[in-house]
N, C-alpha and C positions, 0 to 999 in steps of 0.2 A: 810309827808315832801314830798318833791321827789325833784331830778334836772333837771332841763329839759335844754337839752344839742345842741347847736346848730353850726355846724360850717363845710365848704365847702371841698371838697376832688376832686382831682385834677388822672385821673386814669393814667393820662400821663404829671406827668409836664413838665412845659416848662422854668422854671428859678428855679434856686437852691431854694433858700427860699419856692419852692408849696410841697419842703419834709417837710414843719414843716405845721402841720397842726393845725390854732388858731379856737379854741375852747372858745364860750364864752357859761355859768352855770348859771342856775336862779335856786336859792334856794326855793323852790315854798314851803309855808305852808297856812293852811285851818285857817281861823278867825272865831272865836266865832259866825262872820254870814252868815256863808255858803260859804263864797266865799276863789276862789285861790287867795293867794299874792304869790307876790314874796318880797321877805327877805334878801334876798343875795345875790350877783353877780361875778362870776370869772372870770379871765381871765386864760384861762391854754391852752398853748400850748404844741402838739405833736409831736414830733416826732420819727418814724419808722426809728431806726437804720440801723437795715438792709434794707431796704425795700430800703433807700440811696444807704448803701453801692456799694447794689447788683447791683444798677443802674449805677454803677460807678462814682458815687460824692465822693465829698470827706465830711467828715463832719465838717471841718472846713468849707469850702467853703459854705457850706449849713447856717452853724451860722451865719457868716460874710455876707451875703446878705441878714437877714433877716430883724436883730436889734445888739445893745448894746448893749441891755440885755444878746440878746443870743452870743456872743462874751464874757460875764462875764461867762455865766456858761461854753462857753467850755473850756476859761485861768481859770475856776477855779476847773473841772471834770478833765482834762485831761494835761497829762504830755506836758510840751514845751517842743516843737520840732517834735510831733508824731501828727498821719492824726487824729486817736482817739483810744489811749492809756489811759487807766484809770492811774488816780494817786496810786502809787507802796502804798502809806500811806493810803484810804481807803481797804485794801487786803483786795477787792473782791473778794471769788472763787468762783461766776456762772457768768456768762454772764448776761449781761444788752443789751434788743433789745429795749426798749420802753422809750424814757426820754420825759418825763413832763417838764413844768416849768412852775409856777404861778406868774404872775409877776404884777398881779393886783384883788384889792380884793374891797366890801365892805360889810361890815356884818350891820347887823340891829343890836343894843345893846342889844335885848332881845334876840341874835339869843349867845349871848359870852357862855354860858355855853356848846353849842352845837358845838365850831366849833371844838373841836378835834374829838367831831363825823362826823362832814362833810370835816374835812380835808383829815382823814384816809378815808373816802368813798372815797375823789377822787382820792387821791395820789393812788390810788389800779386799777383806771378805765382801765389801761394798763393793768392788770395780776402781778403776781408774781417778773417777767421776766422784769420788771421797774425797775427804778426810778423815785423820786416825789423831784424838785430842787423848792425855793422861794426864794424872797428874807426873810432877816431879820428880818425888820418888817409886815410881809405883815399882819400880823396877830393880834390878841391880845394877843397871848399864850406866857405862862410865858419858858423859859429857860427850866426849869425841865418838862412843859405841852409840850415842842419840844420833850426830851429827853425821854418822854414814848412813845411820837409815832415815835421810831426810828431814828428821825435829826441829823445829826454830824452837825455840827462844820467845814466851809469849813477855812481853816488858812487861811488869807491874803486878806480874800471874803467876802465881807456882804452877805451871799447867806444863805441857812440849803438844806441838803440833805439827804433824806432817801431812801433808798433801800429797795425795797419790797421782796427780797423774804427772807428776813429775819423775825422768831418773837417778833413782840414786845411790851413792857407791856402793853401796851395801845391797846387795844380791842373795837372797836364799839358793835362788839353785845355783847358785855358781860355789854356795858354801857347803853343804854339811849334803848336800842329795844321793854323794855316792856310802855315805854313812848312817843313813837314818833307817834302814833295814835293819843293821847290824847293831842298835845301840837297846841297850838293856837299863832297865833303872830296878832299884831294888826291892823287892818283892815287898818289903813291910813299904816305902814310899808313899801310899796313898792316909797312911795313921797317920804321917807328919804333915800333909797336907790337910785333911782335918781337923788336926788341931793348929794351923794355922789360921783355917777360914774360923771355926769358933773362935780365937784370940780377937780376929779382927773384925 
């Protein structure tokens, strides 16, 4: 299994929303035919908070300029009336410099038992000084599975957030690391993913 990540990067963003890096992640697995097959696809946006603030950008304006999804993220994570002050009920003791938002996903059914493993790795793409946010129903994971991954319920919002600076009950390195090289998906898994992606 490997993650193929594609994104555009603007050295000098000329619009506020370009501080948000749109990333498409294909979950590529081997098949028994020896081919690499896309068995899942995720849309994950990355906001480098420090970069935007250093450039004099308002985090609210960056989110507002991008999409209604990012407006929901801002409203859900930050204290009302502030530029970007984290909600006090989160009780965050460490700074968060990067924010990842997964707003779209398609998993082939064979990946159901791998979703925790995949989400744990994707959530950590920006390092420990980051947080990962996604819609409540974006995966097939149960509330208990999400809690083990470190996701918190955001009161009043249909979002789940995971701060990455804390140790979580679930650790991908202790779960399926021995199985990943021998894991195979159906040769037609990519057709399922493409159909789901077009439908969404």
